[in-house]
C-alpha positions in Angstrom: 8.9 8.1 -14.0 7.4 10.5 -11.5 3.7 10.1 -11.1 1.6 13.1 -11.9 -1.4 14.3 -9.9 -3.6 12.7 -12.6 -1.9 9.4 -12.2 -2.4 9.4 -8.4 -6.1 10.4 -8.8 -6.7 7.7 -11.4 -4.8 4.9 -9.8 -7.9 2.9 -9.2 -8.6 2.8 -12.9 -5.3 1.4 -14.1 -5.8 -2.1 -15.7 -3.2 -4.7 -15.1 -3.1 -7.8 -17.4 -1.4 -11.1 -16.8 0.8 -12.5 -19.6 -2.2 -14.5 -21.0 -4.3 -11.3 -21.3 -6.5 -11.9 -18.3 -7.0 -9.1 -15.8 -4.7 -9.3 -12.8 -6.6 -8.2 -9.8 -3.7 -8.7 -7.4 -1.3 -6.5 -9.3 -3.9 -3.8 -9.8 -4.8 -3.9 -6.1 -1.1 -3.7 -5.0 -0.6 -0.7 -7.4 -3.6 1.1 -5.8 -2.4 0.4 -2.3 1.2 1.6 -3.0 0.1 4.8 -4.8 -2.6 5.8 -2.2 -0.5 5.0 0.9 2.4 6.9 -0.6 0.3 9.9 -1.5 -1.2 9.9 2.0 2.3 9.7 3.6 3.5 12.6 1.4 0.4 14.7 2.5 1.1 13.9 6.2 4.8 14.8 5.9 4.0 18.0 4.2 1.4 18.9 6.9 3.9 18.1 9.6 6.5 20.2 8.0 4.3 23.2 7.3 1.9 23.2 10.2 3.6 21.5 13.1 7.1 22.8 12.5 6.0 26.5 13.0 9.5 27.5 14.2 11.4 26.0 11.2 9.3 24.8 8.3 12.3 24.6 6.1 13.5 21.4 7.9 12.3 18.4 5.8 12.1 14.9 7.2 15.2 12.8 6.6 15.4 10.1 3.9 15.7 7.4 6.6 12.6 8.7 8.5 10.6 8.8 5.2 11.6 5.3 4.2 10.9 4.0 7.7 7.5 5.6 7.8 6.7 4.3 4.3 7.6 0.7 5.3 5.5 1.0 8.4 2.5 2.2 6.4 2.8 -0.7 3.9 3.3 -3.2 6.7 0.3 -1.9 8.5 -1.7 -2.3 5.3 -0.5 -5.8 4.9 -1.5 -6.6 8.5 -4.9 -5.0 7.9 -5.4 -7.1 4.8 -4.6 -10.3 6.7 -7.0 -9.4 9.5 -9.7 -8.6 6.9 -9.7 -12.2 5.6 -11.5 -13.3 8.8 -15.0 -14.3 7.5 -16.2 -15.1 11.0 -15.6 -11.5 12.1 -16.3 -9.6 8.9 -18.9 -11.9 7.3 -19.6 -10.9 3.6 -17.3 -7.9 3.9 -14.2 -10.1 4.5 -11.5 -10.1 1.9 -10.9 -13.3 -0.1 -7.7 -15.0 1.1 -6.8 -15.7 -2.5 -7.0 -12.0 -3.4 -4.8 -11.0 -0.5 -2.2 -13.6 -1.5 -2.3 -12.4 -5.1 -1.9 -8.9 -4.0 1.2 -9.4 -1.8 2.8 -12.3 -3.8 6.4 -11.5 -4.6 6.7 -8.6 -2.1 7.3 -10.4 1.1 10.6 -11.3 2.7 11.2 -15.1 3.0 7.9 -15.7 1.3 8.7 -19.3 0.6 9.1 -19.9 4.4 5.7 -18.5 5.4 3.0 -20.8 6.8 0.1 -21.5 4.4 -2.3 -19.3 6.3 0.0 -16.3 7.0 
């Protein structure tokens, strides 16, 4: 289904439950990341088309370009999450490594071949 504006605005409030009924923080966090990063990319693409393409605003970005930019945004977010687990650098604001692993579990290529502290 296509997300509505309400779904995008309330993406931080969507509860995810594991099969045993407990709250699934990793799934909820991944959902928030995907929705907010996607909405931000849509906003940027729209602004580029309307504002930057003054001569020809009817030319939309190609599907390949959109997919490439979306993958880049998500990969950048994954890299940021990995960096934010550094407790020495970020102290009490560092992300818990377990939360980052729960968030991205099942989404990474060759996940079974990654080192333990990826």
